[in-house]
C-alpha positions as CSV (number, residue, x, y, z in Angstrom):
1,M,-6.0,21.2,4.8
2,D,-3.4,23.0,7.0
3,K,-2.0,19.9,8.7
4,P,1.7,19.2,9.6
5,L,1.7,15.7,8.1
6,D,0.7,14.7,4.6
7,V,0.0,11.0,5.1
8,V,-0.2,8.7,8.1
9,A,-0.5,4.9,7.5
10,L,-1.4,2.1,9.9
11,G,-0.6,-1.6,9.4
12,E,2.3,-4.0,9.0
13,L,6.0,-3.3,9.2
14,L,7.9,-6.5,8.6
15,I,10.9,-8.2,7.1
16,D,10.6,-9.7,3.6
17,M,13.1,-12.6,3.4
18,T,13.8,-12.7,-0.3
19,I,16.0,-15.3,-2.1
20,N,19.2,-13.7,-3.4
21,G,21.3,-16.4,-4.8
22,I,22.4,-19.9,-4.0
23,S,25.3,-20.9,-1.6
24,S,28.2,-23.1,-2.6
25,Q,26.4,-25.9,-0.9
26,G,23.3,-25.4,-3.0
27,N,21.2,-23.7,-0.3
28,A,19.0,-20.6,-0.9
29,L,20.5,-17.4,0.4
30,Y,17.9,-15.0,1.9
31,E,18.2,-11.3,2.0
32,A,16.3,-9.5,4.8
33,N,14.6,-6.6,3.1
34,P,12.5,-4.2,5.3
35,G,9.0,-4.0,4.0
36,G,5.2,-4.0,4.7
37,A,2.8,-2.4,2.3
38,P,1.7,0.7,4.2
39,C,5.4,1.7,5.0
40,N,6.3,1.1,1.4
41,V,3.7,3.6,0.4
42,L,5.0,6.1,2.9
43,A,8.6,5.5,1.7
44,M,7.6,6.4,-1.9
45,L,5.8,9.5,-0.6
46,N,8.9,10.6,1.4
47,K,11.1,10.2,-1.6
48,L,8.8,12.6,-3.3
49,G,9.1,15.2,-0.5
50,H,6.1,14.5,1.6
51,K,5.9,14.3,5.4
52,T,4.7,10.9,6.7
53,A,4.2,8.9,9.9
54,F,3.5,5.3,10.7
55,I,1.3,3.5,13.3
56,G,2.1,-0.1,13.9
57,K,3.9,-2.7,16.1
58,V,7.2,-4.6,15.9
59,G,8.8,-7.0,18.3
60,D,11.6,-6.1,20.8
61,D,14.1,-8.1,18.7
62,I,16.9,-7.5,16.2
63,F,14.4,-7.1,13.3
64,G,12.1,-4.8,15.2
65,H,14.9,-2.4,16.1
66,E,16.3,-2.6,12.6
67,L,12.9,-1.7,11.1
68,K,12.6,1.3,13.4
69,A,16.0,2.5,12.3
70,V,15.0,2.1,8.6
71,L,11.9,4.2,9.1
72,E,14.1,7.0,10.5
73,E,16.6,6.5,7.7
74,V,14.0,7.0,5.0
75,G,12.3,9.9,6.8
76,I,9.1,8.2,8.1
77,D,8.2,9.5,11.6
78,P,8.3,6.4,13.9
79,K,6.4,8.1,16.8
80,G,3.4,5.8,16.3
81,L,5.6,2.6,16.2
82,I,5.2,0.4,19.3
83,I,8.1,-2.0,20.2
84,D,6.5,-4.9,22.0
85,P,8.7,-7.2,24.2
86,D,6.1,-10.0,24.3
87,V,5.9,-10.8,20.5
88,R,8.3,-11.2,17.6
89,T,8.5,-9.1,14.5
90,T,6.6,-10.6,11.6
91,L,8.6,-12.2,8.8
92,A,7.5,-12.9,5.2
93,F,9.5,-15.4,3.1
94,V,9.1,-14.5,-0.5
95,K,9.6,-16.9,-3.5
96,T,9.9,-15.1,-6.8
97,F,9.0,-16.9,-10.1
98,E,10.6,-16.3,-13.5
99,D,7.9,-13.8,-14.5
100,G,8.6,-11.7,-11.4
101,D,5.4,-12.8,-9.6
102,R,5.7,-14.0,-6.0
103,D,4.5,-16.5,-3.4
104,F,4.5,-15.7,0.4
105,S,5.0,-17.7,3.5
106,F,4.3,-15.7,6.6
107,Y,5.8,-16.3,10.1
108,R,3.0,-14.6,12.1
109,N,1.4,-16.7,14.8
110,P,1.2,-14.2,16.3
111,G,3.4,-11.6,14.7
112,A,3.8,-8.2,16.3
113,D,1.9,-6.4,13.6
114,M,-1.3,-8.3,14.5
115,M,-1.1,-7.4,18.2
116,L,-1.7,-3.7,17.7
117,G,-4.6,-2.7,20.0
118,K,-6.9,0.4,20.1
119,S,-4.9,1.8,23.0
120,D,-1.7,1.6,20.9
121,V,-3.1,4.0,18.2
122,D,-1.7,7.5,18.3
123,T,-4.8,9.6,17.5
124,D,-2.8,12.8,17.5
125,L,-0.9,11.5,14.5
126,I,-4.1,10.7,12.7
127,H,-5.6,14.1,13.4
128,S,-2.4,15.7,12.1
129,A,-2.6,14.1,8.6
130,R,-4.2,15.2,5.3
131,I,-4.5,11.5,4.2
132,F,-4.9,8.3,6.3
133,H,-3.9,5.1,4.5
134,F,-4.6,1.5,5.4
135,G,-4.8,-2.1,4.1
136,T,-6.3,-5.4,5.2
137,L,-3.4,-7.1,6.8
138,S,-4.4,-5.1,9.9
139,M,-7.9,-6.5,9.6
140,T,-7.1,-10.3,9.6
141,H,-7.5,-10.7,13.4
142,E,-9.9,-9.3,16.0
143,L,-7.5,-7.2,18.1
144,T,-5.8,-5.3,15.2
145,R,-9.1,-5.1,13.3
146,A,-10.6,-3.2,16.2
147,A,-7.6,-0.9,16.2
148,T,-7.9,-0.3,12.5
149,L,-11.6,0.5,12.7
150,F,-11.0,2.8,15.6
151,A,-8.3,4.6,13.6
152,L,-10.6,4.9,10.6
153,D,-13.3,6.5,12.8
154,E,-10.7,9.0,14.1
155,A,-9.6,9.8,10.5
156,K,-13.2,10.4,9.4
157,T,-13.7,12.7,12.4
158,S,-10.5,14.6,11.5
159,G,-11.7,15.2,7.9
160,A,-8.8,13.3,6.4
161,I,-9.0,11.8,2.9
162,I,-9.0,8.0,3.5
163,S,-6.9,5.8,1.2
164,F,-7.4,2.0,1.0
165,D,-5.3,-0.8,-0.6
166,P,-6.8,-4.2,0.2
167,N,-3.5,-6.0,-0.6
168,I,-5.1,-9.4,0.0
169,R,-2.7,-12.2,1.2
170,E,-4.8,-15.3,1.2
171,P,-2.7,-17.4,3.6
172,L,-3.3,-14.9,6.4
173,W,-7.1,-15.2,6.5
174,D,-9.1,-17.9,8.3
175,S,-11.4,-17.8,5.3
176,M,-11.8,-15.7,2.1
177,D,-15.4,-15.0,3.2
178,T,-14.0,-13.1,6.2
179,A,-11.5,-11.4,3.9
180,R,-14.3,-10.2,1.6
181,E,-16.3,-9.0,4.6
182,Q,-13.4,-6.9,5.8
183,V,-12.6,-5.5,2.4
184,L,-16.2,-4.4,2.1
185,K,-15.9,-2.7,5.5
186,G,-12.8,-0.9,4.3
187,L,-14.6,0.3,1.2
188,S,-17.3,1.8,3.3
189,Y,-14.7,4.2,4.8
190,C,-12.4,5.1,1.8
191,D,-12.3,8.0,-0.6
192,V,-9.5,6.6,-2.7
193,L,-9.1,2.9,-3.6
194,K,-6.1,1.2,-5.1
195,I,-6.9,-2.3,-6.1
196,S,-5.2,-4.9,-8.2
197,D,-6.7,-6.7,-11.2
198,N,-7.1,-10.1,-9.5
199,E,-8.5,-8.5,-6.3
200,I,-11.3,-6.7,-8.1
201,Q,-12.2,-9.9,-10.0
202,W,-12.3,-11.8,-6.7
203,L,-14.2,-9.2,-4.8
204,T,-16.9,-8.4,-7.4
205,G,-17.2,-11.6,-9.4
206,K,-16.7,-9.5,-12.6
207,E,-14.0,-10.6,-15.1
208,D,-14.2,-7.2,-16.8
209,Y,-12.4,-4.5,-14.7
210,T,-14.8,-1.7,-15.7
211,E,-17.8,-3.8,-14.6
212,G,-16.0,-4.5,-11.4
213,V,-15.4,-0.8,-10.7
214,E,-19.1,-0.1,-11.5
215,W,-20.1,-2.7,-9.0
216,I,-18.0,-0.9,-6.4
217,F,-19.3,2.6,-7.4
218,E,-22.9,1.4,-7.1
219,R,-22.3,0.4,-3.4
220,F,-19.8,2.8,-2.0
221,A,-19.2,6.6,-2.1
222,I,-15.6,6.5,-3.5
223,S,-14.2,9.4,-5.5
224,L,-11.2,7.7,-7.2
225,I,-10.5,4.0,-8.0
226,T,-7.3,2.9,-9.5
227,V,-6.8,-0.6,-10.8
228,S,-3.2,-1.8,-11.2
229,L,-2.8,-4.3,-14.0
230,G,0.8,-5.3,-13.7
231,K,2.5,-5.7,-17.1
232,N,-0.7,-4.4,-18.7
233,G,-0.6,-1.0,-17.1
234,S,-3.3,0.6,-15.0
235,M,-6.7,2.3,-15.1
236,A,-8.3,5.1,-13.1
237,F,-12.0,5.8,-12.6
238,Y,-13.1,9.2,-11.1
239,K,-16.2,10.8,-9.8
240,E,-15.8,14.4,-8.5
241,N,-19.1,13.8,-6.6
242,P,-19.5,10.2,-5.4
243,D,-23.3,10.5,-5.8
244,Q,-23.1,11.4,-9.5
245,A,-24.2,8.8,-12.0
246,G,-21.3,8.9,-14.4
247,Y,-17.6,8.6,-14.1
248,M,-14.4,9.4,-16.0
249,K,-12.2,6.5,-17.1
250,V,-8.5,6.7,-18.1
251,E,-6.1,4.0,-19.1
252,A,-2.3,4.1,-19.2
253,T,0.2,1.7,-20.7
254,P,3.0,0.1,-18.6
255,F,6.7,0.7,-18.7
256,L,8.2,-2.8,-19.2
257,Q,11.7,-3.5,-18.0
258,N,14.1,-6.0,-19.5
259,N,15.9,-6.4,-16.1
260,T,12.9,-7.0,-13.8
261,I,14.0,-8.9,-10.7
262,E,10.8,-9.1,-8.7
263,T,7.5,-7.3,-8.3
264,T,7.5,-6.9,-4.5
265,G,6.5,-3.3,-3.7
266,A,5.4,-2.4,-7.2
267,G,1.8,-1.9,-6.2
268,D,2.8,0.0,-3.1
269,T,5.1,2.3,-5.2
270,F,2.2,2.8,-7.6
271,G,-0.2,3.6,-4.7
272,G,2.3,6.1,-3.2
273,C,2.5,8.0,-6.4
274,I,-1.3,8.1,-6.6
275,L,-1.4,9.7,-3.2
276,H,1.4,12.1,-4.3
277,F,-0.9,13.5,-7.0
278,I,-3.9,13.7,-4.7
279,L,-1.7,15.8,-2.2
280,R,-0.8,18.0,-5.2
281,M,-4.2,18.4,-6.8
282,G,-6.8,17.3,-4.4
283,L,-9.9,15.2,-5.3
284,K,-12.0,18.0,-6.8
285,G,-12.1,19.1,-10.5
286,L,-9.7,16.5,-11.8
287,K,-9.5,16.3,-15.6
288,E,-8.7,13.5,-18.0
289,A,-5.2,14.9,-18.5
290,D,-4.6,14.9,-14.7
291,L,-5.6,11.3,-14.4
292,S,-3.4,10.3,-17.4
293,E,-0.4,12.1,-16.0
294,M,-1.0,10.5,-12.6
295,L,-1.2,7.0,-14.0
296,T,1.8,7.4,-16.3
297,F,3.9,8.7,-13.4
298,A,2.8,5.8,-11.1
299,N,3.4,3.2,-13.8
300,A,6.9,4.5,-14.4
301,A,7.8,4.5,-10.7
302,A,6.3,1.0,-10.2
303,S,8.4,-0.4,-13.1
304,I,11.6,1.0,-11.6
305,I,11.1,-0.8,-8.3
306,T,10.8,-4.1,-10.1
307,T,14.5,-3.8,-11.0
308,R,15.5,-3.7,-7.3
309,R,15.2,-6.1,-4.4
310,G,12.9,-5.0,-1.7
311,A,11.1,-1.7,-1.8
312,L,11.1,0.4,1.4
313,R,14.7,1.4,1.2
314,V,15.1,1.7,-2.5
315,M,12.2,3.7,-3.8
316,P,12.8,5.6,-7.1
317,S,13.6,9.3,-7.0
318,L,11.7,12.0,-8.9
319,P,14.5,12.5,-11.4
320,E,14.6,8.7,-12.1
321,I,10.9,8.6,-12.7
322,M,10.9,11.7,-15.0
323,D,13.9,10.4,-16.9
324,L,12.1,7.1,-17.6
325,I,9.0,9.0,-18.8
326,G,11.0,11.4,-20.9
327,N,12.9,8.6,-22.6
328,R,9.8,6.5,-23.5
């Protein structure tokens, strides 16, 4: 498609407060890392040379203005970012365990990201994009849910490829039944799905990932499903025509790091790399070798981000990713 933007994403832009040491008095020291899954994806894409823009809302406070400046710093167009004087920027306090996994405590009652309304959505940006990307943190509450669905309808009308990463954060939902309902709604729109191992098991009730993907394929017209497996690598399932009976399946091994700090942003880095390949190759006529190259590249990039605090500002470069792959 001849459009000026490669990817537009809608959703949360927030501060990840991550523990970074202990003070002389024994208190945890928190580092304010800019984050939010949709913007992390865009930051990875920008690092790979793509043009992106973001639609969302932050507060008219020190964090909100800092986040806008960070978007500009990494090259994400902030035209669709609303600064709201009536609410505060959302904060997520992150506890990291020894294996790099995390626990989140959100300060969002309400947070600015959940106050995005339909009238705040810049439809010109959506119609200017080859891909529209979203998650479910913008679907946890009625106001921003309506804005997300409105944006999705606009993206469908524009002919954009629609990318979806559920990115479930259980504490933000009134009930997991509501979460499941909204994930299913998201699946009804998307062409490309990035989902984690625990999410696909929760959603489908299938312990086997392939069975879980088949459950999704039976119900939704999706061309490409990628499953991120953390330290076990990743999988891709592809149908050139969503109506066809069969599918192509490819698996890729992980790049394990000895100096992993945390896994925040690893899935978003992976997802950004998947969209990078779709922008390069499209969704038609993909071969097994294409999917294998795509997963290997995404796994390598995701492993690099686990050695850094935060994600949005510190995405790996193309030479870093290629060096890691070349030195395997």
